[in-house]
Structures are given as C-alpha cells and as structure tokens.
C-alpha positions in Angstrom: 4.1 -20.9 2.8 4.3 -22.1 6.4 2.0 -20.5 8.9 3.5 -18.0 11.3 2.7 -17.0 14.8 2.9 -13.3 15.6 2.5 -11.0 18.5 2.3 -7.4 19.5 5.0 -6.7 22.0 3.9 -4.2 24.6 7.2 -3.7 26.3 10.8 -4.3 25.4 11.9 -7.8 26.4 15.0 -8.2 28.5 16.2 -11.1 26.4 15.2 -13.3 23.5 14.6 -16.2 25.9 12.3 -14.0 28.1 10.4 -12.9 25.0 9.9 -16.6 23.9 8.8 -17.5 27.4 6.2 -14.8 27.4 4.9 -16.0 24.0 4.5 -19.6 25.3 2.7 -18.6 28.5 -1.0 -18.9 28.0 -3.0 -15.8 28.7 -4.7 -15.5 32.1 -7.9 -14.3 30.5 -9.2 -13.2 27.2 -9.1 -9.5 27.0 -10.9 -9.0 23.7 -13.7 -10.7 21.8 -12.4 -13.6 19.6 -12.1 -13.1 15.9 -15.2 -14.1 13.9 -14.2 -16.6 11.3 -17.2 -17.7 9.2 -17.2 -19.7 6.0 -17.6 -17.5 2.9 -17.1 -14.3 4.9 -14.4 -11.8 5.8 -12.6 -12.0 9.1 -14.5 -9.7 11.5 -12.7 -8.4 14.6 -13.8 -6.0 17.3 -10.3 -5.0 18.5 -8.3 -1.9 17.7 -6.0 -2.2 14.7 -2.6 -3.4 15.8 -0.3 -0.6 14.5 -1.2 2.0 17.1 -0.6 -0.5 19.9 2.8 -1.5 18.5 3.8 2.1 17.8 3.2 3.1 21.4 5.2 0.0 22.6 8.1 0.8 20.3 8.3 4.4 21.3 8.2 3.3 25.0 11.1 0.9 24.3 13.0 3.0 21.8 12.1 6.7 22.1 14.9 7.5 19.6 12.8 6.2 16.7 10.8 9.4 16.7 13.9 11.1 15.4 13.5 9.1 12.2 10.3 11.0 11.3 10.3 13.9 8.8 10.8 14.6 5.1 13.4 12.9 2.9 15.0 15.4 0.4 16.1 12.6 -1.9 12.5 11.8 -2.9 12.2 14.8 -5.3 15.3 13.8 -7.2 14.1 10.2 -7.6 10.8 11.5 -8.9 12.5 13.8 -11.4 14.7 11.0 -12.6 11.8 8.5 -13.1 9.6 11.2 -14.8 12.4 11.9 -17.2 12.9 8.2 -18.0 9.2 7.9 -18.9 9.1 11.0 -21.0 12.2 9.8 -22.9 10.6 6.5 -23.6 7.3 8.1 -24.7 9.3 10.3 -27.1 11.4 7.3 -28.5 8.2 5.3 -29.1 6.2 8.0 -30.8 6.4 6.2 -34.1 6.4 2.6 -32.8 3.2 0.6 -33.6 1.1 0.0 -30.5 0.7 -3.7 -31.4 4.4 -4.5 -31.5 6.7 -6.5 -29.2 9.0 -3.5 -28.8 6.1 -1.3 -27.6 4.7 -3.8 -25.1 8.1 -5.0 -23.9 9.2 -1.5 -23.1 5.9 -0.7 -21.5 6.1 -3.8 -19.3 9.8 -3.8 -18.3 10.5 -0.1 -18.2 7.2 1.7 -18.2 5.3 -0.5 -15.6 8.2 -0.5 -13.2 8.6 3.3 -13.6 4.9 4.1 -13.1 4.7 1.7 -10.2 7.6 3.7 -8.7 5.6 6.9 -9.4 2.4 5.5 -7.8 4.5 4.8 -4.7 6.2 8.2 -4.9 2.7 9.7 -4.7 2.0 7.4 -1.8 5.1 8.7 0.0 4.3 12.3 -0.8 0.8 11.9 0.5 2.3 11.6 4.0 4.1 15.0 3.5 7.5 13.2 3.3 9.1 15.0 0.4 9.0 18.6 1.8 8.0 20.2 5.0 5.6 22.5 3.1 2.2 20.8 2.4 1.8 22.9 -0.8 5.2 21.7 -2.1 4.2 18.1 -1.5 1.0 18.6 -3.4 2.9 20.2 -6.3 5.4 17.3 -6.4 2.6 14.8 -6.4 1.0 16.5 -9.4 4.3 16.5 -11.2 4.9 12.8 -10.4 1.4 12.1 -11.8 2.3 13.3 -15.3 3.6 10.0 -16.7 0.7 8.1 -15.2 -1.5 9.8 -17.9 -4.7 10.1 -15.8 -5.2 12.6 -12.9 -4.8 10.6 -9.7 -2.7 12.1 -7.0 -5.2 14.6 -5.5 -7.9 11.9 -5.0 -5.4 9.3 -3.7 -4.3 11.3 -0.7 -7.5 11.5 1.3 -8.5 7.9 0.6 -5.0 6.7 1.6 -4.8 8.7 4.8 -8.3 7.4 5.7 -6.9 3.9 5.1 -4.3 4.5 7.7 -6.7 6.0 10.3 -9.5 3.4 9.5 -7.6 0.2 8.7 -10.1 -2.5 8.0 -13.1 -0.4 8.8 -16.0 -1.4 6.5 -17.2 1.6 4.5 -14.1 3.7 5.2 -11.1 1.7 4.2 -11.3 1.6 0.4 -8.4 -0.8 0.2 -10.8 -3.5 1.3 -12.7 -5.6 -1.3 -16.4 -5.0 -1.2 -18.8 -7.9 -0.5 -19.9 -7.7 -4.2 -16.3 -8.2 -5.3 -16.0 -11.2 -3.0 -19.0 -12.8 -4.5 -17.9 -12.4 -8.2 -14.2 -12.8 -7.9 -13.5 -15.3 -5.2 -12.6 -18.2 -7.6 -9.6 -19.1 -9.5 -10.8 -17.4 -12.7 -12.1 -14.4 -10.7 -8.9 -13.9 -8.8 -6.9 -14.1 -12.0 -9.2 -11.4 -13.5 -8.8 -9.3 -10.3 -5.0 -9.6 -10.4 -4.9 -8.7 -14.1 -7.1 -5.6 -13.7 -6.5 -4.7 -10.1 -5.4 -1.2 -11.0 -8.9 -0.6 -12.2 -10.4 -1.9 -8.9 -8.2 0.4 -6.9 -9.0 3.4 -9.1 -12.8 2.9 -9.2 -13.7 1.2 -5.9 -13.2 4.3 -3.7 -15.8 6.3 -5.7 -18.4 3.6 -5.1 -17.8 3.6 -1.3 -17.8 7.4 -0.6 -16.8 10.6 -2.4 -14.2 13.0 -1.2 -14.9 16.8 -1.5 -13.7 18.3 -4.8 -11.0 20.8 -3.8 -8.7 23.2 -5.5 -5.9 20.7 -5.7 -8.2 18.3 -7.6 -8.9 20.9 -10.2 -5.2 21.7 -10.5 -4.4 18.0 -10.8 -6.9 17.5 -13.6 -6.1 20.7 -15.5 -2.3 20.1 -15.5 -2.7 16.5 -16.5 -5.1 17.2 -19.4 -2.8 20.0 -20.6 0.2 17.7 -20.4 -1.5 14.9 -22.3 -2.6 17.3 -25.0 1.0 18.7 -25.2 2.5 15.2 -25.4 0.1 14.2 -28.3 0.8 17.4 -30.2 4.5 17.4 -29.9 5.0 13.6 -30.2 2.0 11.4 -31.1 -0.9 9.5 -29.6 1.4 6.5 -29.3 3.4 8.4 -26.7 0.3 8.8 -24.6 -0.7 5.2 -25.2 2.7 4.2 -23.9 2.1 6.0 -20.6 -1.4 4.7 -20.1 -0.4 1.2 -20.9 2.5 1.5 -18.5 0.1 2.5 -15.8 -2.2 -0.4 -16.5 0.6 -3.0 -16.5 2.0 -1.5 -13.3 -1.2 -2.6 -11.6 -1.6 -5.9 -13.4 0.5 -9.1 -13.5 3.8 -7.4 -12.8 6.2 -8.4 -10.1 6.0 -4.9 -8.4 2.2 -5.1 -8.4 2.4 -8.0 -5.9 2.6 -5.4 -3.1 -1.1 -4.5 -3.6 -2.1 -8.1 -2.4 0.9 -8.7 -0.1 0.2 -5.8 2.2 -3.1 -6.7 3.9 -4.5 -10.0 2.6 -4.4 -12.7 5.3 -2.2 -15.6 4.1 -1.9 -17.4 7.5 -4.9 -19.5 8.8 -6.4 -17.6 11.8 -6.2 -20.6 14.0 -2.4 -20.6 13.7 -1.8 -16.8 13.7 -3.3 -15.4 16.9 -2.0 -13.0 19.5 -1.7 -15.1 22.7 -2.5 -12.0 24.7 -5.9 -11.2 23.0 -6.8 -14.3 21.1 -7.4 -12.2 18.0 -5.9 -12.3 14.5 -2.7 -10.3 14.2 -1.4 -10.4 10.6 -3.5 -7.7 9.1 -0.4 -6.4 7.6 2.5 -8.3 6.1 6.0 -7.0 5.3 8.4 -8.0 2.4 12.1 -7.3 2.7 13.3 -8.4 -0.8 15.0 -6.6 -3.7 11.9 -5.1 -5.3 11.8 -2.6 -2.5 14.6 -0.8 -4.5 12.0 0.2 -7.1 9.1 0.9 -4.8 10.2 3.2 -2.0 10.5 0.3 0.5 6.8 -0.1 0.5 7.4 -3.7 1.3 8.3 -2.7 4.8 4.6 -2.3 5.4 4.3 -3.1 9.1 6.9 -0.5 9.7 5.1 2.0 7.5 1.8 1.6 9.2 3.4 1.7 12.6 5.2 5.0 11.7 3.6 6.7 8.7 5.8 9.8 9.3 9.0 7.8 8.8 10.2 8.2 5.1 11.2 5.3 2.9 14.9 5.8 3.4 14.6 5.3 7.2 12.2 2.3 7.4 15.0 -0.2 7.5 16.7 1.7 10.3 13.4 1.6 12.2 13.3 -2.1 11.7 16.9 -2.5 12.9 16.3 -0.4 16.0 13.0 -2.1 17.0 13.8 -5.5 15.4 12.4 -7.5 18.3 9.0 -6.1 17.4 9.2 -7.2 13.8 11.4 -10.4 13.7 8.5 -12.8 14.4 5.7 -11.0 12.4 4.5 -12.9 9.3 6.2 -11.8 6.1 6.3 -12.5 2.4 9.5 -13.7 0.7 8.4 -13.0 -2.9 5.8 -10.6 -4.5 5.7 -12.9 -7.5 4.9 -15.8 -5.2 2.2 -13.7 -3.6 0.4 -13.3 -6.9 0.8 -16.9 -7.8 -0.5 -18.2 -4.5 -3.3 -15.7 -4.3 -4.7 -17.0 -7.7 -4.1 -20.7 -7.2 -4.6 -21.3 -3.5 -8.2 -21.9 -2.8 -7.6 -21.1 0.9 -6.6 -17.5 0.0 -9.0 -15.2 -1.7 -11.0 -12.0 -1.8 -12.5 -12.6 1.6 -9.1 -13.1 3.3 -9.2 -9.6 4.8 -9.8 -8.4 8.4 -12.8 -6.1 8.7 -14.2 -3.9 11.5 -17.7 -2.6 11.7 -16.8 0.5 13.8 -14.0 2.9 14.4 -11.7 5.1 12.3 -12.4 8.4 10.6 -12.1 10.1 7.2 -8.9 12.1 6.8 -7.8 14.7 4.2 -10.0 17.0 2.1 -12.6 17.6 4.8 -11.0 20.3 7.0 -7.7 22.1 6.8 -6.6 20.4 10.1 -7.2 17.0 8.5 -5.4 18.0 5.3 -2.3 18.8 7.4 -2.5 15.5 9.3 
C-alpha cells in the first residue's frame, strides 16, 4: 500500500491548485512538538486529536453540515430485520450438529455478517442516532443485543463515548492495545492470534483498564439477555444458542467485516511520509474505507467522517463527505478490509504498536453523571 500524505485543512481553499500550493509550502515554524517515534514503542504525540480541529474547519467552511445531525428513523427497521434473520437461522439450526459444515458455514456467512451488523447498530445507537429519546435508544440497543447472545450493549456505550472524547489517550481509550498486548502479540503468530480472537480482546480489555459504574441499564441488559437465552434454549435447543454465540465470535475473527476493527485506527503509513506540514505531527490516526462492505456495517468505514461528526447518522455520512470532500479527498484510506487483515498479519512494519497514543487529555463519558449520559 503506498504511503499517503494527509493534512488538516483549517479553511476552505479557493481552488484545488491553491490547496496544493499550500500543502507544498513548508511551514514557517513548528507549532507543536514532533511526534515521538521510537523503536518497539507506540507513536506518542502531544497534540490534540485531529477530529475536533477538522470539525471546526468544516463547519466554518460548510455550516450546512450541521443540518445532517440527528436521528435516523431507518435504523430501527434495519435492526428488526437483522434480529429476525438471526432468530430464524437459530430456529432452523436447532437440530443441526454443531460440528457440521452446514452449521459453521451458516454461522460464518450469515450469522457473523448479521452479528457484525448488530455490533455496529449498537455502535450507532450509542450516539443516540436511532431515536431522539435516550431511553428509546437504550431499549433498542438491548433488543439489538439479543442475537449476540452475551449482554454487551450497556457496557459498550460509556467505553465507546470515552473513545471519542479521549482518542489515543493512554488509560482512557480502551480501543488501544495495552503495552502487555504489544509485547506478546507483536509478531506474525501473535498478530494472527490477535486477529482470530480480536472480539475477546475488545470485550475483555476495557475491564482491565477501568470499570464503568454499574447502572440500571446494565442490570436490564443482563436480565433480558439471560431470560432470552433461557427462552431460546427451552423453545429450540442449545444448538440455537451455540449458533448465536459462534456468530458473534466469527464476527470479530477472520471475517471480512471484522477488518474495520483494525482499519480504523492502526497506522499503516510510515510517520516520516505521513505528516501534517503545518504541525510536523502524525495525521492518520483514523483511516476511512469507502468500499461495498459498508452496506452491511452502517457505513462505519467512513470513520474519519464519523469521528469528525459523531452526531451524523450512518445514512448521511456520504453526504457529509460529498459536501466537505476537499477535507477528505487526500486523507489516507483503505481500499479493502480483507487486505487490511492480510497486511496487518504479514507486514512486519505494521503491528500492535502502530497506534498513536497521548499521555494526557480526554475524559470519561457516559455512566458517570446524567449530563454525560446525555452527551
């Protein structure tokens, strides 16, 4: 994959030529400390995460983008459809042996794709983008959680909102690999293991970094999920529950849609070729992907756009990109999530330490105060 040069545009260029000229003009002075790039370490930076800066610049250049924010009514219907598909498959496989090609093929092709869709539905709902009412969003997330088999939605929300407010902040952003993970898994075999079992890393890592307060919605999420699982086993069979759990595991394993976990924030461009000419610091903390798998994943591939405007729902992210295209055209991107997984495992220049980290900044969001829950 060729290295890309990217920039944060701070004002709307009058023309493409003018924008190119600005990019080629060397900075008058360094306005931020350089990125620390050390062997066998993460990339440490002391600058603000780039999304807030770009969001302010985009709003200044295109104030109409704020009209794209707000709930998307279609989300609840898509969730209902995918939940129905998974329940139908669980019913049809109630008497199918677990160790059979039919069981595993259905779980991989249909189940993993469906449950990855539900993971990302919960991601979308965590931003209050299905309903205007926070309570209705929480309820839909619990419903979307049912085919996943394990209670997950209530805990995901505060960790994910903190990821947005604390991108790259060590000890707060639970999307970051820990130093221990980097030691044990930064090899070809280790990265292959990580990619195969990455759903477990994303599920368990947050609890080892910090614990969110246990609230009423956590209790509701657990209680409803346990009752649903018991009902499924009683009315169908254990094989039906095994199907849902296997689908969840495969959704976060070596599955094409699982490529987004790695594609979003791992740095694939060498720092020396991917710097902001204005600040001399690494820019591609976030990569976008514009390919066909976005159809199954709520456009999560448009990840720069999502981090720039978390209040814009999945159906309007492409419109955001079209309106403010000059801010996105030159940013690094991935062409294939399958290619991302392949390169992450095989390329010795890309690994667990290829993440930008910050020692300070950010804050915890969601589950601490009512004001934060509403944010």
